[in-house]
DRENBAKE-986394 format. One record per residue (C-alpha): x, y, z; residue in one letter. Coordinates in steps of 0.25 Angstrom, whole numbers, plus 5000, padded with zeros to 4 digits. Layout:
X | Y | Z | A
...
END
This chain:
5417 | 4683 | 4875 | X
5411 | 4682 | 4889 | X
5420 | 4693 | 4894 | X
5415 | 4702 | 4883 | X
5400 | 4699 | 4886 | X
5402 | 4702 | 4901 | X
5409 | 4716 | 4897 | X
5397 | 4719 | 4888 | X
5387 | 4716 | 4899 | X
5395 | 4724 | 4910 | X
5395 | 4736 | 4900 | X
5380 | 4736 | 4898 | X
5378 | 4735 | 4913 | X
5387 | 4747 | 4916 | X
5381 | 4755 | 4905 | X
5367 | 4753 | 4910 | X
5371 | 4757 | 4924 | X
5377 | 4770 | 4920 | X
5365 | 4774 | 4912 | X
5356 | 4770 | 4924 | X
5364 | 4779 | 4934 | X
5365 | 4790 | 4924 | X
5349 | 4791 | 4923 | X
5347 | 4790 | 4938 | X
5357 | 4801 | 4940 | X
5350 | 4810 | 4930 | X
5336 | 4807 | 4936 | X
5341 | 4810 | 4950 | X
5347 | 4823 | 4946 | X
5335 | 4827 | 4939 | X
5326 | 4824 | 4951 | X
5336 | 4831 | 4960 | X
5336 | 4844 | 4950 | X
5321 | 4844 | 4950 | X
5320 | 4843 | 4965 | X
5330 | 4854 | 4966 | X
5323 | 4863 | 4956 | X
5309 | 4862 | 4963 | X
5316 | 4864 | 4977 | X
5322 | 4877 | 4971 | X
5308 | 4882 | 4966 | X
5313 | 4883 | 4952 | X
5306 | 4876 | 4940 | X
5291 | 4877 | 4944 | X
5287 | 4872 | 4931 | X
5294 | 4859 | 4933 | X
5286 | 4848 | 4940 | X
5289 | 4834 | 4944 | X
5280 | 4823 | 4942 | X
5276 | 4823 | 4956 | X
5272 | 4838 | 4956 | X
5265 | 4836 | 4943 | X
5257 | 4825 | 4949 | X
5254 | 4833 | 4961 | X
5249 | 4845 | 4953 | X
5241 | 4836 | 4945 | X
5235 | 4831 | 4958 | X
5232 | 4845 | 4963 | X
5226 | 4849 | 4949 | X
5217 | 4837 | 4950 | X
5213 | 4841 | 4965 | X
5211 | 4855 | 4961 | X
5202 | 4851 | 4949 | X
5194 | 4842 | 4958 | X
5192 | 4853 | 4969 | X
5188 | 4863 | 4958 | X
5179 | 4852 | 4952 | X
5173 | 4850 | 4966 | X
5171 | 4865 | 4968 | X
5164 | 4867 | 4955 | X
5155 | 4855 | 4958 | X
5152 | 4861 | 4972 | X
5149 | 4875 | 4966 | X
5140 | 4868 | 4955 | X
5133 | 4861 | 4966 | X
5131 | 4873 | 4975 | X
5126 | 4881 | 4963 | X
5116 | 4870 | 4960 | X
5111 | 4870 | 4974 | X
5112 | 4884 | 4979 | X
5106 | 4895 | 4970 | X
5112 | 4906 | 4979 | X
5125 | 4904 | 4971 | X
5121 | 4910 | 4957 | X
5129 | 4914 | 4945 | X
5131 | 4929 | 4943 | X
5119 | 4929 | 4933 | X
5111 | 4921 | 4943 | X
5115 | 4930 | 4954 | X
5110 | 4943 | 4947 | X
5097 | 4936 | 4944 | X
5096 | 4932 | 4959 | X
5098 | 4946 | 4963 | X
5086 | 4950 | 4955 | X
5078 | 4939 | 4961 | X
5081 | 4943 | 4975 | X
5077 | 4958 | 4971 | X
5064 | 4953 | 4966 | X
5062 | 4944 | 4978 | X
5061 | 4957 | 4987 | X
5051 | 4963 | 4978 | X
5037 | 4966 | 4985 | X
5025 | 4967 | 4977 | X
5015 | 4977 | 4981 | X
5001 | 4976 | 4974 | X
4991 | 4987 | 4976 | X
4977 | 4989 | 4970 | X
4980 | 5003 | 4964 | X
4989 | 5014 | 4964 | X
4979 | 5026 | 4967 | X
4975 | 5020 | 4981 | X
4987 | 5012 | 4984 | X
4999 | 5022 | 4981 | X
5001 | 5025 | 4995 | X
5002 | 5010 | 4999 | X
5011 | 5008 | 4987 | X
5021 | 5019 | 4991 | X
5021 | 5015 | 5006 | X
5024 | 5000 | 5002 | X
5034 | 5004 | 4992 | X
5042 | 5012 | 5003 | X
5041 | 5001 | 5013 | X
5046 | 4990 | 5005 | X
5057 | 4998 | 4998 | X
5062 | 5003 | 5011 | X
5063 | 4988 | 5016 | X
5071 | 4984 | 5003 | X
5060 | 4978 | 4995 | X
5056 | 4981 | 4981 | X
5041 | 4984 | 4981 | X
5033 | 4981 | 4968 | X
5020 | 4990 | 4968 | X
5009 | 4986 | 4959 | X
4995 | 4992 | 4957 | X
4983 | 4983 | 4952 | X
4975 | 4996 | 4949 | X
4963 | 4989 | 4956 | X
4964 | 4977 | 4946 | X
4963 | 4964 | 4954 | X
4968 | 4956 | 4942 | X
4980 | 4965 | 4940 | X
4984 | 4963 | 4955 | X
4983 | 4948 | 4954 | X
4992 | 4949 | 4942 | X
5002 | 4957 | 4950 | X
5002 | 4947 | 4961 | X
5005 | 4936 | 4951 | X
5016 | 4944 | 4944 | X
5023 | 4947 | 4958 | X
5022 | 4933 | 4961 | X
5029 | 4929 | 4949 | X
5040 | 4939 | 4952 | X
5042 | 4933 | 4965 | X
5041 | 4946 | 4974 | X
5044 | 4944 | 4988 | X
5030 | 4948 | 4993 | X
5017 | 4955 | 4989 | X
5009 | 4966 | 4996 | X
4995 | 4966 | 4990 | X
4983 | 4975 | 4992 | X
4973 | 4968 | 4984 | X
4964 | 4974 | 4973 | X
4955 | 4962 | 4975 | X
4957 | 4955 | 4988 | X
4951 | 4942 | 4983 | X
4959 | 4942 | 4969 | X
4973 | 4937 | 4972 | X
4971 | 4923 | 4977 | X
4978 | 4916 | 4965 | X
4989 | 4925 | 4964 | X
4993 | 4925 | 4978 | X
4993 | 4910 | 4978 | X
5004 | 4911 | 4968 | X
5011 | 4921 | 4977 | X
5010 | 4912 | 4989 | X
5016 | 4900 | 4981 | X
5028 | 4910 | 4978 | X
5029 | 4913 | 4993 | X
5027 | 4928 | 4991 | X
5021 | 4934 | 5003 | X
5008 | 4943 | 5001 | X
5004 | 4954 | 5010 | X
4990 | 4959 | 5008 | X
4990 | 4974 | 5009 | X
4978 | 4982 | 5015 | X
4967 | 4972 | 5009 | X
4967 | 4957 | 5012 | X
4969 | 4948 | 5000 | X
4959 | 4937 | 5001 | X
4957 | 4922 | 4998 | X
4972 | 4919 | 4997 | X
4983 | 4913 | 5006 | X
4993 | 4920 | 4998 | X
4993 | 4932 | 5008 | X
5003 | 4932 | 5019 | X
4999 | 4945 | 5027 | X
4989 | 4956 | 5027 | X
4992 | 4971 | 5031 | X
4981 | 4981 | 5032 | X
4974 | 4990 | 5042 | X
4964 | 4983 | 5051 | X
4950 | 4985 | 5044 | X
4942 | 4981 | 5057 | X
4950 | 4992 | 5065 | X
4947 | 5002 | 5054 | X
4932 | 4999 | 5055 | X
4933 | 5000 | 5070 | X
4940 | 5014 | 5069 | X
4929 | 5019 | 5060 | X
4918 | 5013 | 5068 | X
4923 | 5019 | 5081 | X
4924 | 5033 | 5074 | X
4910 | 5033 | 5070 | X
4905 | 5029 | 5084 | X
4914 | 5040 | 5090 | X
4911 | 5051 | 5080 | X
4896 | 5048 | 5079 | X
4894 | 5046 | 5094 | X
4887 | 5033 | 5092 | X
4887 | 5029 | 5106 | X
4880 | 5042 | 5110 | X
4870 | 5039 | 5099 | X
4868 | 5025 | 5104 | X
4865 | 5030 | 5118 | X
4855 | 5040 | 5113 | X
4848 | 5030 | 5104 | X
4852 | 5039 | 5091 | X
4857 | 5035 | 5078 | X
4866 | 5039 | 5066 | X
4866 | 5033 | 5052 | X
4877 | 5026 | 5046 | X
4881 | 5020 | 5032 | X
4892 | 5011 | 5028 | X
4901 | 5010 | 5015 | X
4912 | 4999 | 5018 | X
4924 | 4994 | 5011 | X
4925 | 4984 | 5000 | X
4918 | 4971 | 5002 | X
4929 | 4963 | 4997 | X
4939 | 4969 | 5007 | X
4942 | 4962 | 5020 | X
4947 | 4975 | 5026 | X
4934 | 4982 | 5023 | X
4926 | 4971 | 5030 | X
4935 | 4972 | 5042 | X
4933 | 4987 | 5042 | X
4917 | 4985 | 5042 | X
4918 | 4975 | 5053 | X
4927 | 4984 | 5062 | X
4917 | 4996 | 5059 | X
4905 | 4987 | 5063 | X
4911 | 4983 | 5075 | X
4910 | 4997 | 5080 | X
4897 | 5001 | 5073 | X
4888 | 4989 | 5074 | X
4883 | 4992 | 5088 | X
4878 | 5005 | 5083 | X
4871 | 4999 | 5071 | X
4864 | 4989 | 5079 | X
4858 | 4998 | 5089 | X
4854 | 5009 | 5079 | X
4864 | 5019 | 5083 | X
4869 | 5018 | 5068 | X
4859 | 5017 | 5057 | X
4862 | 5013 | 5043 | X
4851 | 5017 | 5034 | X
4855 | 5010 | 5022 | X
4856 | 4997 | 5030 | X
4869 | 4994 | 5023 | X
4878 | 4989 | 5035 | X
4885 | 4976 | 5032 | X
4898 | 4975 | 5025 | X
4892 | 4969 | 5012 | X
4882 | 4980 | 5011 | X
4892 | 4992 | 5014 | X
4905 | 4987 | 5007 | X
4910 | 4994 | 4995 | X
4917 | 4984 | 4985 | X
4931 | 4987 | 4982 | X
4930 | 5001 | 4989 | X
4923 | 5007 | 4977 | X
4921 | 5022 | 4980 | X
4910 | 5022 | 4969 | X
4902 | 5011 | 4975 | X
4904 | 5019 | 4989 | X
4898 | 5032 | 4983 | X
4887 | 5024 | 4976 | X
4883 | 5017 | 4989 | X
4884 | 5031 | 4997 | X
4874 | 5037 | 4987 | X
4864 | 5026 | 4988 | X
4865 | 5026 | 5003 | X
4863 | 5041 | 5004 | X
4851 | 5042 | 4994 | X
4844 | 5029 | 4999 | X
4845 | 5031 | 5014 | X
4847 | 5046 | 5017 | X
4840 | 5058 | 5013 | X
4847 | 5069 | 5004 | X
4851 | 5077 | 5017 | X
4854 | 5065 | 5025 | X
4866 | 5057 | 5027 | X
4871 | 5045 | 5036 | X
4878 | 5050 | 5048 | X
4889 | 5040 | 5046 | X
4894 | 5034 | 5033 | X
4905 | 5024 | 5036 | X
4914 | 5019 | 5024 | X
4925 | 5009 | 5023 | X
4934 | 5017 | 5014 | X
4938 | 5031 | 5011 | X
4933 | 5030 | 4997 | X
4919 | 5027 | 5002 | X
4919 | 5039 | 5011 | X
4923 | 5048 | 5000 | X
4911 | 5042 | 4992 | X
4902 | 5045 | 5003 | X
4907 | 5059 | 5004 | X
4905 | 5062 | 4989 | X
4891 | 5057 | 4990 | X
4888 | 5066 | 5001 | X
4894 | 5078 | 4994 | X
4886 | 5075 | 4981 | X
4874 | 5075 | 4989 | X
4877 | 5089 | 4994 | X
4881 | 5086 | 5008 | X
4893 | 5092 | 5015 | X
4900 | 5089 | 5028 | X
4891 | 5095 | 5039 | X
4879 | 5091 | 5048 | X
4874 | 5080 | 5039 | X
4888 | 5074 | 5035 | X
4890 | 5060 | 5039 | X
4902 | 5054 | 5046 | X
4910 | 5047 | 5034 | X
4921 | 5037 | 5037 | X
4931 | 5031 | 5028 | X
4943 | 5022 | 5028 | X
4957 | 5024 | 5022 | X
4960 | 5039 | 5024 | X
4963 | 5042 | 5010 | X
4967 | 5057 | 5007 | X
4953 | 5061 | 5002 | X
4946 | 5055 | 5014 | X
4956 | 5062 | 5024 | X
4953 | 5075 | 5017 | X
4938 | 5072 | 5019 | X
4941 | 5069 | 5033 | X
4948 | 5083 | 5035 | X
4936 | 5089 | 5028 | X
4926 | 5082 | 5038 | X
4919 | 5075 | 5026 | X
4924 | 5061 | 5030 | X
4924 | 5058 | 5045 | X
4936 | 5048 | 5046 | X
4944 | 5038 | 5039 | X
4954 | 5027 | 5043 | X
4969 | 5029 | 5040 | X
4977 | 5017 | 5036 | X
4992 | 5021 | 5035 | X
4997 | 5014 | 5022 | X
5011 | 5016 | 5026 | X
5009 | 5007 | 5038 | X
5002 | 4997 | 5030 | X
5013 | 4997 | 5020 | X
5024 | 4996 | 5031 | X
5017 | 4984 | 5037 | X
5016 | 4977 | 5023 | X
5030 | 4979 | 5021 | X
5034 | 4974 | 5034 | X
5026 | 4961 | 5032 | X
5033 | 4958 | 5019 | X
5047 | 4961 | 5025 | X
5045 | 4953 | 5037 | X
5039 | 4941 | 5029 | X
5051 | 4941 | 5019 | X
5062 | 4944 | 5028 | X
5058 | 4944 | 5043 | X
5060 | 4934 | 5053 | X
5046 | 4934 | 5059 | X
5032 | 4935 | 5052 | X
5026 | 4949 | 5048 | X
5019 | 4956 | 5059 | X
5004 | 4954 | 5059 | X
4993 | 4959 | 5069 | X
4981 | 4951 | 5064 | X
4980 | 4936 | 5062 | X
4965 | 4935 | 5062 | X
4956 | 4945 | 5054 | X
4961 | 4944 | 5040 | X
4956 | 4931 | 5033 | X
4957 | 4932 | 5018 | X
4948 | 4920 | 5016 | X
4960 | 4910 | 5015 | X
4968 | 4913 | 5028 | X
4970 | 4923 | 5039 | X
4980 | 4933 | 5034 | X
4990 | 4939 | 5045 | X
4988 | 4954 | 5045 | X
4994 | 4967 | 5050 | X
4984 | 4977 | 5053 | X
4989 | 4992 | 5053 | X
4982 | 5002 | 5061 | X
4972 | 5012 | 5055 | X
4969 | 5026 | 5060 | X
4956 | 5034 | 5060 | X
4957 | 5048 | 5053 | X
4947 | 5059 | 5055 | X
4947 | 5074 | 5055 | X
4954 | 5074 | 5068 | X
4966 | 5067 | 5064 | X
4967 | 5067 | 5049 | X
4979 | 5076 | 5049 | X
4988 | 5065 | 5054 | X
4988 | 5059 | 5040 | X
4995 | 5072 | 5036 | X
5004 | 5072 | 5048 | X
5009 | 5058 | 5045 | X
5011 | 5061 | 5031 | X
5001 | 5052 | 5025 | X
4994 | 5063 | 5018 | X
4998 | 5078 | 5015 | X
4989 | 5089 | 5019 | X
4985 | 5092 | 5004 | X
4980 | 5077 | 5003 | X
4971 | 5078 | 5015 | X
4969 | 5092 | 5021 | X
4955 | 5097 | 5018 | X
4954 | 5108 | 5007 | X
4953 | 5122 | 5013 | X
4939 | 5127 | 5012 | X
4939 | 5139 | 5002 | X
4935 | 5152 | 5008 | X
4928 | 5164 | 5001 | X
4937 | 5175 | 5000 | X
4931 | 5188 | 5004 | X
4938 | 5200 | 4997 | X
4930 | 5211 | 5004 | X
4923 | 5210 | 5017 | X
4911 | 5219 | 5018 | X
4911 | 5229 | 5029 | X
4898 | 5229 | 5035 | X
4901 | 5242 | 5043 | X
4905 | 5250 | 5031 | X
4895 | 5259 | 5025 | X
4893 | 5255 | 5011 | X
4893 | 5265 | 5001 | X
4879 | 5269 | 4997 | X
4877 | 5274 | 4983 | X
4867 | 5285 | 4982 | X
4855 | 5280 | 4975 | X
4849 | 5290 | 4965 | X
4836 | 5296 | 4970 | X
4824 | 5290 | 4964 | X
4819 | 5298 | 4953 | X
4804 | 5298 | 4952 | X
4799 | 5298 | 4938 | X
4784 | 5301 | 4938 | X
4776 | 5293 | 4929 | X
4770 | 5302 | 4919 | X
4757 | 5299 | 4913 | X
4747 | 5307 | 4906 | X
4738 | 5305 | 4918 | X
4749 | 5306 | 4929 | X
4748 | 5317 | 4939 | X
4761 | 5324 | 4938 | X
4760 | 5328 | 4952 | X
4760 | 5314 | 4957 | X
4772 | 5308 | 4964 | X
4775 | 5294 | 4960 | X
4781 | 5284 | 4971 | X
4795 | 5279 | 4967 | X
4799 | 5264 | 4967 | X
4807 | 5262 | 4979 | X
4821 | 5255 | 4977 | X
4826 | 5247 | 4988 | X
4842 | 5246 | 4990 | X
4848 | 5237 | 5001 | X
4856 | 5244 | 5011 | X
4871 | 5240 | 5011 | X
4869 | 5232 | 5024 | X
4859 | 5224 | 5017 | X
4868 | 5221 | 5006 | X
4879 | 5216 | 5015 | X
4869 | 5207 | 5022 | X
4864 | 5201 | 5009 | X
4878 | 5198 | 5004 | X
4882 | 5191 | 5017 | X
4869 | 5182 | 5017 | X
4872 | 5177 | 5003 | X
4886 | 5173 | 5007 | X
4883 | 5166 | 5019 | X
4872 | 5158 | 5012 | X
END
């Protein structure tokens, strides 16, 4: 019994040992075969637990990296608006284009078309997109244009004001939007929204005209001889700073001659307030000229000098004189203007206006464009040459004063030579000449037609004496020479 039990136990142990050894061998063989397969590069889809774990770790690492990158891009996009989406990029390109637009606001098209053309060319050549707008002399319309351009966030504005005092509120908004404003030709008043001012020196223009009057009318000789000449004034607009500067420059030259009586103003209207023409009105200038001539001068008398502050006033004076039957000659006054518009230059060429002052709009436009360009993209501040004169009531405006030039009959053709005007625009019209088809020959003996002999018809009456010889009525016929003389006298007259 005991022996049998021992055998059973030994058999069980032997069987377990055999199964254990067999499993171990199979596992070792499988591991060996797998290692051999991986080493030979076959079976790429077969992975060990270790490889699976490594791949899982790598995937986790990649996901983490990807997540970090996504997080980084999102954070960068949130803080840097320069990384837009495609749609946002297109919108930003449009905004960038708008940011380089320059608003050019002018009073009207008729008088400012040359400035508009010059400004458009200058800004376009420098890569800007000029937006030109005319207010048609409507101050409210121009104020609305300023507001509109501010809302559209233009890069800068160049403004020639309709009403120098009418843009304070609108330019306050432009300043808050950091839009630089250049006052063009006329100073914009009562605002700190103006950065710079570009113009021609009003005082310098007045000095040019004053000196021309002194030279042409020989006032120094008159002063020494204690003689005098008469003068009248029609100045520029009372609300325009440049007009006031012109008056001041003029009086710097002429005041000594007014003080000592070398120049006499019969109307007594000498101050700027008395002589200014509001808003440069040609109708007002003509009315004032008519009143001045009718009240202080006789029908055949005119002032020796009529000094005006703009060509429109000079043209108005010219019309009044012509309406009064006067023509250039012995009693024709010295008439001065400012501006050198084409009609005034033609009148200078015809000796009807004595002189005017030329202000090159191309130079003015070039200076305005340079100011804008340097302010927006330059390293330094725009160039200015006057820091003191131009106070707009709120602050001194840094200004650039372009150089004016006096134009008279001696040099008006330079405006043709430099291409500013064509000959047709400013050359005087040819004086029509009387065409003579046949010149009479005074040496030729004119054909004399024989006159019939006078026939004497006796008056027969009952009481007449048939033998009486009546006296015939004598007929006088002018000789050919007398006929020619009469004809010539009529023509000359």
